[in-house]
N, C-alpha and C positions, 0 to 999 in steps of 0.2 A: 101151189108155187109153179110159176110158168118157167119156160126154158131159160129165160134170161137169169132169173134168180138161181136156178140150178147150176147154170154154167159159172156164174159169178161165185156162188157158194162153193162150188168145186175148186175154183181158183183160190179162194180164201183158205179152204181146208188144206190145199196142197202147198200153200205159201211157206210154212215152216220147213218142209222137206226141200222145196225147190229154191228157197231164198235164204234159209238159215234163221229166219225170224217169223213170228206170227204177225198178222195185220196190226194187232194192238202194239206190238213192239216197234213196228215200222212207224206207226202213227206217233208214238212217243218220241222216236228219233227225229222225225220231221219237225216236231214242235220245238226242238232245241235249236233250229236254224230258221232264219227268215228268208223266204224266197219271194221275189216280186212277181214271178211268172210260173205258171204250171210247168213249162218246159225246163226251167232251171231246177226245180225239184226232181223232175224225171231224170235229167242229166246227172244230177248229184247222185241219185241212187244207182244209175248205170255205171258211172265212172268210179265213185268212191266205194260202192258196195257190190259191184258186178251183178246187179239185178237186171234181168232181161227187160226189154222195152215194155212188153205186155204187162208184166208184173209191176214195173215201176209206174207206168201210167195208171194202172188200177189203184195202186197204193196211194198215189198222190190224189187222184180223184176222190177216193173214199175218205182220205184224211181231211179233205176240204169239206166234204158233205157229211160232217161228223154225225149229225142226228138223222140223216135221211138214208133209208135203204134204197137200193136201185129201183125197186118198185115204186117207192114214194116219189123219187125223182121223176120217173116217167109219168106217174099220175099227175104230179104238179104241172108238168109240161103241157099235158093235154086237158087240163081243167078248162072247161068252156069250149074245148075243141074236140070233144069226145068223138065226133063224127069222123075225125082223122085217124082214130085208133086202128080201124081195119086196114088202112093203107100202111101204117107203121108196122103192124103185125105181119102183113104180107111181105114188106121189104125185109124184115128179119128172117122170115121163112126162106126167102130167096138166098140171102147171104149165108145163112147156116147150111144151106145145101151145097155150098162150094167146098166145104171141108170142116173137119173137127178142130181146125186151128183158128177158127174165127172167134174173136173175143168181142163181146158186146159190153160197152162201158157207159152206162147212163151218167150224165153230168147234170148240172143245174138247168141248162137251157137246150142241150143237145144230147144225142146218143152217138158215141164214137164206135165205129166198126173197125176193128184192128185185126191184122194178121201178125206179121212181125212189126209192121208199121201201120198207122192209121190209113185206111184206104177209102173210107166213106164216113159221112156225118149226116145224121137225120135230125132235122129241126122243124117243129111245127111253126111255120113262119107267120101264118095268119089263121083265122078261123076256118078258112076254106082251102088251105094249101100247106103242104110239107115241102120244104126245100131239102133236096138230097144233094149233099156235097160229095164230089168225087175227086180222087187224086189220079189224074190221067196225064202223065208227063208227055209232052210233045204231041198232044192231041189237039187239032184245031177246034175252035168253037163253031157251033152251028146255031140255027134259030132255036133249037130245042136244048142243045148242050151248050149252055151259056158260060160266060166267064164266072169265076167263083163268087163275084158280088160280095155279099156281107160276110162270107167265110174268110175273105182275105187269103193269107198264105196257108191256112189250114187245109185248103183244097184248091184244085186248079180249075174245077168246073162246078156248075150247079144245074140241076134239073128241077123244075117246078112240077110237083105232082099233086093234082087235085082230086083224082079219081083212081080207084083200084085198076081200072082197065088201062091206065097209062103205064102200068108196070108190065110192059110188053117185051117182046124179044129184043128190041133195040136197047131199052133201058137195062134189061138183065145182062145184055152183052157188055155194056159199059161197066156195070158193077163187077162182072166177072173179070174184065180186063184190069180194072183197078185192083181187084183182089190178087190177080196174078203178078202185078207189078210190085205188090207189097211184100213179096217173098224175100 
């Protein structure tokens, strides 16, 4: 079991104590109401049940991906793109180094990186490139730090990463800044 699975499993194990219900109970509750968007379900849990954003986001993501474990979701994202896995793993190592409050939530096509709010998104965009979405409010775009593109409002910027050596001090700095803004 890798660190993602351990962190997520720890979150699931702590859910009854921290939120008052188990993951299975939250999933059952979410099935009683229809939400057209992920954010509507998250806001419902936060407002109606006082669940913190990190737990609410994880509950909603896991309730949608009923039959898939986080590892299965990541494996499916990188099927045919296995050459990108070292870049993905390196990005996770970097963000986990920022603090023990980093939550990694795999979804169907992306992996959300969350502190109190989502601050980054990792998506295998092509067979040769990962798109790293960042939330950097009031930060101008550059040739490398592009506008969010396909991420829309989920992120403010995007960096295209094709090789591990592109995870350099500049990119790590942007990730760290996004992490700090998500407090």
